[in-house]
C-alpha positions in Angstrom: 8.4 0.6 -17.1 10.2 -0.2 -13.8 13.4 1.7 -13.0 16.3 0.0 -14.7 18.5 0.6 -11.7 18.5 -2.4 -9.4 17.5 -2.1 -5.8 18.7 -4.8 -3.4 16.8 -6.0 -0.4 18.3 -8.5 2.0 16.6 -11.4 3.6 18.7 -13.8 5.8 21.8 -12.2 4.2 20.7 -13.2 0.7 19.9 -10.5 -1.8 16.5 -10.0 -3.5 16.7 -7.7 -6.5 13.8 -5.3 -6.9 12.7 -2.5 -9.2 10.3 0.3 -8.7 7.7 1.3 -11.4 7.0 4.9 -10.7 4.1 5.0 -13.2 2.2 2.1 -11.7 3.6 2.8 -8.2 4.5 -0.9 -7.9 7.5 -2.9 -6.6 8.7 -5.8 -8.7 10.8 -8.6 -7.3 13.2 -11.1 -8.9 11.4 -14.4 -8.7 14.5 -16.5 -8.9 16.0 -14.6 -6.0 13.0 -15.3 -3.8 13.1 -18.9 -4.8 16.7 -19.1 -3.8 15.9 -17.7 -0.4 13.0 -20.0 0.3 14.2 -23.3 -1.1 18.0 -23.3 -0.6 18.1 -24.9 -4.0 21.6 -25.4 -5.6 20.1 -24.2 -8.9 17.2 -21.8 -8.2 16.9 -20.9 -11.9 16.2 -24.6 -12.7 13.8 -24.8 -9.8 11.9 -21.8 -11.0 11.7 -23.2 -14.6 10.2 -26.4 -13.3 7.8 -24.6 -11.0 6.8 -22.2 -13.7 6.1 -25.1 -16.1 4.0 -26.9 -13.5 2.0 -23.8 -12.7 1.4 -23.2 -16.5 0.2 -26.8 -16.8 -2.2 -26.1 -13.9 -3.6 -23.1 -15.8 -2.1 -20.6 -13.3 -2.5 -17.1 -14.8 0.0 -15.6 -12.4 2.9 -17.1 -14.3 1.5 -15.9 -17.6 1.2 -12.4 -16.3 4.8 -12.3 -15.0 7.1 -10.4 -17.2 10.9 -10.0 -17.7 13.1 -7.1 -16.7 16.8 -6.6 -17.2 18.6 -6.9 -13.8 22.2 -7.1 -12.8 23.3 -10.7 -12.2 26.0 -12.0 -9.8 28.7 -11.6 -12.6 27.8 -8.0 -13.1 26.1 -8.4 -16.4 22.5 -7.3 -17.0 20.2 -10.1 -18.0 16.5 -10.6 -18.5 15.0 -11.8 -15.3 11.5 -13.0 -14.4 9.9 -10.5 -12.0 6.6 -10.4 -10.1 4.6 -7.7 -8.4 3.6 -8.2 -4.8 0.3 -10.1 -5.5 2.0 -12.4 -8.1 4.9 -13.1 -5.8 2.7 -14.1 -2.9 0.7 -16.4 -5.2 4.0 -18.1 -6.4 5.2 -18.5 -2.8 2.0 -20.4 -2.1 3.1 -23.0 -4.6 6.6 -23.6 -3.1 6.8 -26.7 -0.9 9.4 -25.5 1.6 9.6 -25.0 5.4 10.8 -21.5 4.8 7.7 -20.7 2.8 5.4 -21.9 5.5 5.5 -18.6 7.5 4.3 -16.8 4.3 1.5 -19.2 3.8 0.4 -19.0 7.5 0.5 -15.2 7.2 -1.7 -15.3 4.0 -4.1 -17.6 5.7 -4.4 -15.3 8.7 -4.9 -12.2 6.4 -7.6 -14.1 4.5 -9.4 -15.1 7.7 -9.2 -11.5 9.0 -10.7 -10.1 5.8 -13.6 -12.5 6.0 -14.2 -11.5 9.6 -14.1 -7.8 8.6 -16.8 -8.5 6.0 -19.0 -10.0 8.6 -18.1 -7.4 11.3 -16.6 -4.1 9.7 -15.8 -2.8 13.2 -13.0 -5.3 13.4 -11.3 -3.5 10.4 -11.3 -0.3 12.4 -9.9 -2.0 15.5 -7.1 -3.6 13.5 -6.3 -0.3 11.7 -6.0 1.4 15.1 -3.8 -1.3 16.5 -1.6 -1.3 13.3 -1.0 2.4 13.4 -0.1 2.3 17.1 2.4 -0.5 16.6 4.0 1.6 13.9 4.6 4.3 16.5 2.0 6.9 15.6 0.5 8.9 18.5 -3.0 8.0 19.6 -4.3 11.5 18.7 -2.9 11.3 15.2 -4.4 7.8 14.7 -7.9 9.0 15.7 -7.5 11.9 13.3 -6.4 9.5 10.5 -9.4 7.2 11.1 -11.6 10.3 10.9 -10.0 11.2 7.5 -10.9 7.7 6.3 -14.5 8.2 7.2 -14.6 11.6 5.4 -12.9 10.1 2.4 -15.5 7.2 2.3 -18.4 9.7 2.5 -16.9 11.6 -0.4 -16.5 8.5 -2.6 -20.1 7.5 -1.7 -21.2 10.9 -2.9 -19.2 10.5 -6.1 -20.8 7.0 -6.6 -24.2 8.6 -6.3 -23.2 11.2 -9.0 -22.5 8.3 -11.4 -18.7 8.5 -11.3 -16.5 5.5 -11.9 -14.3 4.1 -9.1 -10.7 4.2 -10.2 -9.7 6.6 -12.9 -12.5 9.2 -12.2 -11.9 9.1 -8.4 -8.1 9.5 -9.0 -8.5 12.5 -11.3 -10.9 14.2 -8.9 -8.6 13.5 -5.9 -5.8 15.1 -7.9 -8.0 18.2 -8.5 -8.7 18.5 -4.8 -5.1 18.0 -3.8 -3.8 20.4 -6.4 -6.3 23.1 -5.4 -5.2 23.1 -1.7 -1.6 21.9 -1.9 -0.5 23.0 -5.3 0.5 19.5 -6.3 -1.1 16.4 -7.6 -1.1 13.3 -5.4 1.8 11.8 -7.3 3.8 15.1 -7.1 3.0 15.3 -3.4 4.4 11.8 -2.8 7.5 12.5 -4.8 8.0 15.7 -2.8 8.0 13.6 0.4 10.2 10.9 -1.2 7.4 8.3 -1.0 6.9 5.4 -3.3 4.4 2.6 -2.4 3.6 4.3 0.9 0.2 5.9 1.6 0.5 9.7 1.3 -2.0 10.4 4.1 0.0 8.1 6.4 2.9 10.4 5.9 1.1 13.7 6.5 1.6 16.0 9.5 -1.4 16.9 11.7 -2.0 20.1 9.7 -1.6 18.4 6.3 -4.1 15.8 7.3 -6.6 18.4 8.7 -6.4 20.4 5.5 -6.9 17.3 3.3 -10.0 16.4 5.4 -11.3 20.0 5.0 -10.8 19.8 1.3 -12.6 16.5 0.9 -15.4 17.4 3.4 -15.9 20.7 1.5 -16.1 18.9 -1.8 -18.6 16.4 -0.3 -20.9 19.2 1.1 -20.8 21.3 -2.1 -21.6 18.2 -4.1 -24.6 17.3 -1.8 -25.8 20.9 -2.1 -25.5 21.3 -5.9 -25.9 17.7 -7.1 -23.5 18.1 -10.1 -24.1 16.1 -13.2 -21.4 14.6 -15.4 -17.7 14.5 -14.9 -16.9 18.1 -15.8 -19.3 19.5 -13.2 -17.9 17.2 -10.5 -14.4 18.2 -11.5 -15.4 21.9 -11.0 -16.8 21.0 -7.5 -13.6 19.2 -6.6 -11.5 22.2 -7.4 -13.8 24.5 -5.4 -13.8 22.1 -2.4 -10.0 22.0 -2.6 -9.7 25.8 -2.8 -11.6 26.1 0.6 -8.7 24.3 2.2 -6.2 26.2 0.0 -7.4 29.5 1.4 -7.1 28.1 5.0 -3.6 26.9 4.2 -2.5 30.3 2.9 -4.1 32.2 5.9 -2.3 29.9 8.3 1.1 30.2 6.6 0.7 34.0 6.6 0.0 33.9 10.3 2.8 31.5 11.3 5.4 32.4 8.6 5.9 28.6 8.1 4.9 26.3 5.3 2.2 23.8 6.1 3.5 21.2 3.5 6.7 19.6 4.7 9.2 17.0 3.7 8.4 15.1 6.9 7.1 11.6 6.5 6.6 8.4 8.5 9.4 5.8 8.7 11.2 5.0 5.4 9.8 2.2 3.3 10.3 -1.1 5.0 11.5 -4.1 3.0 8.3 -5.8 2.0 9.5 -9.4 2.0 11.3 -9.0 5.3 8.4 -7.3 7.0 6.0 -10.1 6.0 8.4 -12.7 7.3 8.8 -10.9 10.6 5.0 -10.7 11.0 4.6 -14.3 9.9 7.4 -15.5 12.2 5.7 -14.0 15.2 2.4 -15.8 14.4 3.3 -19.3 15.9 4.3 -17.6 19.2 1.2 -15.5 19.3 -1.0 -18.5 18.6 0.8 -20.5 21.2 0.3 -17.7 23.8 -3.3 -17.4 22.9 -3.8 -21.2 23.3 -2.1 -21.0 26.7 -4.5 -18.2 27.7 -7.5 -20.3 26.5 -6.2 -23.3 28.4 -5.8 -21.2 31.6 -9.4 -19.9 31.3 -10.8 -23.4 30.9 -9.0 -24.4 34.1 
C-alpha cells in the first residue's frame, strides 16, 4: 500500500497531496486536489462527486479502479480520499471541461500523435529520446552510451522471448539476477540505494555503472545464444553467469582504483509530475505558433 505519510506537491501555489507506493513503484495523487487546481470550483469535493457519477454512468472504468487512501485534510485530520495513479489521473483530466485542463489535453494529444508516428517510423523515437536526454542536461557522450544500452537491452529481451520467457515477471526476475550478480543488489535495492522512486535506474547511473550493466546484459545475451537454455531455471543460471562477468570486471576495476564503482550519484531529483506536464504543455502553443511562422516564411 502507498506510504501513509503525505507528500505535498505545489501547482500555482495550490497543494496536491501525493503518496508513494514503494511496492508498485507508483505515485498516487489526490483527485479532489487536482480538481481544485484545474476548475477553481468553490466546492471541489462536490464537483468530483458529480464528475465521478457522470463517468460511472458512461461506463468509465477509470473511476471504478480508483481507490481511497487516508490523507491529511486542511483541518489536520486524516480522512479517506480518492486517489489516482498517473494513468488514471490523466484520463480523469480529459473529462474536465476547464481552460486550465486544456494544456493537459493538448499535451496528451501531442504524445498520442508522436507515438503513432514512432510506430510508423521507429527512428523518430530514437531522435526524440536523444533530444529529451540533452534537454535534461546529460552530456552527448553519456546519451549515446545510454542509447547503446537500450539497444543491448532490447537484444537481450528478444533473446529471452525466443527462449519462451514471459515479458513482465520473468524478465524482471532475470534482470534482478543479472544486477545482483554484478552489483550485489537487486534492481529495487539499487534504486533505494540511490534514493530513487519512479525514476529509471539506468538514467541515474554513472558512465561506469552503465558500462558494467551493458556488459552484464550483453554477456547474458551471448551466453544464451551460445547455449540456448531451456526453461526458466536454465535461463536464470545464464543470467547469473552473465552478471558475474561484469561483477569480475567491477571487482578488478575497484581493486585498481581503490574506489567503488557503484555510487550514490544520480540525475536530478524527482520533478513534480503534474507541474512538469503543465510546463511542457504550456510551451506547446508557443512552439506551434513558432512552427507555423516558420512554415509561413518558407511559403513566402
